[in-house]
N, C-alpha and C positions, 0 to 999 in steps of 0.2 A: 488449540492455540496460533496465528498467521502474526508475526512480527513484519514490521514497517522498517525495522534499522539499518539501518544504512549501509553493513552487512550483510544483512541477506540481500539487502538488492542489488546489489552491486559484484553478488557471489552468484544468481542463481544462473546455471550453466545452461536453463532452454531459455532463458531471455537474454537481446544481444544490448540494451540498454536498460537501463532504472529507472523507466516508463513501464514497459514492457513484463516488466518483472512486476514492479507493483499492480496493472494491471492482471497481472498473473495471479499474483498472489490474492486481488481484491473474487475475482474469485472460482479461486479454490473454497475463499471463506461462504461464495456465497452457496456455494456447490454440498458443504458441508457442514449446513446447518444443526440444531446452534453453534455459530464458530464467534472466536475471542482476537477484535485484530489490537494488537498492542505494538505500541510508538515508543521505544526507550528512547530516553535522553529528547522527548520531540519539540522542547527547545532548542537541544542544537540541529538537530533535523532540517526545524526548520528553513534557521538560519545559514545553513549548507549548503543545503540542493539547490536545484536550479529552477527559477519561476517559472519552467516551464513543471519540472514536475511538482511542483503545489498545485500548479491547472489540474494535471496529473486527478491530483488526489481529489480533491476539492468535488472534481466532476462524479468521480466511484463517488463520494458523499453524499451525492446530489442524488447520482443518480439509484443506489442506491432503498429496497423498499420501503416505506418509516417503519413496517413492522418490525425493520430489524436492527433499530438505532433506538 
């Protein structure tokens, strides 16, 4: 299971930005299928993060092969 919660995105030592952490987590989920992406408190997450991070998230979902959704 891969968490996309704010603490996970902000504390990833290998990422310089939350967007980079998000892309990294999606990449890990693709490599370790089957995987679960966990979004705790999604409503708060959606209202708190930047519009750019929301766009990166939506792009990652759109680009995910249909078999994974």
